[in-house]
Every structure is written in structure tokens, then in C-alpha cells.
PLY file of the C-alpha trace (Angstrom):
ply
format ascii 1.0
element vertex 65
property float x
property float y
property float z
element edge 64
property int vertex1
property int vertex2
end_header
-79.47 85.60 -174.35
-78.28 83.64 -177.35
-79.30 79.99 -177.19
-75.94 78.90 -178.66
-73.93 80.37 -175.79
-73.30 77.98 -172.91
-72.46 79.56 -169.58
-70.36 77.74 -167.01
-72.00 79.55 -164.08
-69.33 82.18 -163.42
-70.28 84.61 -166.17
-67.85 83.14 -168.69
-68.83 81.41 -171.89
-65.67 79.28 -171.94
-63.97 81.22 -174.72
-61.94 83.52 -172.49
-58.29 83.89 -173.45
-55.40 84.21 -171.03
-54.32 87.87 -171.03
-50.84 88.54 -172.39
-49.83 90.03 -169.02
-50.58 86.79 -167.17
-48.99 84.66 -169.90
-45.79 86.70 -169.53
-45.84 86.48 -165.72
-46.36 82.71 -165.73
-43.78 82.06 -168.45
-41.01 84.18 -166.95
-41.72 83.03 -163.38
-41.63 79.39 -164.44
-38.45 79.83 -166.48
-36.67 81.54 -163.58
-37.89 78.90 -161.13
-36.77 75.99 -163.29
-33.42 77.60 -164.10
-32.60 78.37 -160.48
-34.06 75.04 -159.36
-31.65 73.13 -161.56
-28.69 74.99 -160.11
-29.67 75.73 -156.52
-32.34 73.20 -155.61
-36.09 73.01 -155.35
-36.64 75.48 -152.52
-34.52 78.18 -154.15
-36.18 77.63 -157.52
-39.72 77.83 -156.18
-38.90 80.84 -154.01
-37.25 82.85 -156.75
-39.88 81.84 -159.31
-42.65 83.09 -157.02
-40.65 86.21 -156.22
-40.13 86.96 -159.90
-43.82 86.39 -160.68
-44.82 88.68 -157.80
-42.45 91.38 -159.02
-43.81 91.19 -162.56
-47.37 91.27 -161.23
-46.51 94.52 -159.46
-44.67 96.32 -162.26
-46.52 95.21 -165.41
-49.48 97.40 -166.30
-52.87 95.88 -165.56
-55.75 95.52 -167.96
-57.99 98.53 -168.32
-61.31 96.67 -167.89
0 1
1 2
2 3
3 4
4 5
5 6
6 7
7 8
8 9
9 10
10 11
11 12
12 13
13 14
14 15
15 16
16 17
17 18
18 19
19 20
20 21
21 22
22 23
23 24
24 25
25 26
26 27
27 28
28 29
29 30
30 31
31 32
32 33
33 34
34 35
35 36
36 37
37 38
38 39
39 40
40 41
41 42
42 43
43 44
44 45
45 46
46 47
47 48
48 49
49 50
50 51
51 52
52 53
53 54
54 55
55 56
56 57
57 58
58 59
59 60
60 61
61 62
62 63
63 64
């Protein structure tokens, strides 16, 4: 093992990037939640944001690893 690599105990060296799939899910889910939350209230915003994120998690292709 390279002496310059520092492990954080979970197999990661701390340089992992957020996959594009998850960035898209989080961004769209948050945008929908905030948009609906401003119009319909907190409960509706959180519910639809989570619903949208769950839908995208289901339909977007997963990583091949």
C-alpha cells in the first residue's frame, strides 16, 4: 500500500467523487421540494421532493461497478 494514501477506515481514500446519477437525483429532488414547498407548504414540498428523488432513483441507470 502506498504510504501517501490515507484511508478513513471504510475503504475510501477520501477522494471519492459524487456520481453524476446521485448529483442529478439530489439536485432535481431538492429543486422540486423547494418549489412545491414555497407554493404548497413544507409537508407537500418534502413529500414531493422525496417522491421525485425516489422516482429518479428507480428510472436512472445505475453505475456498472
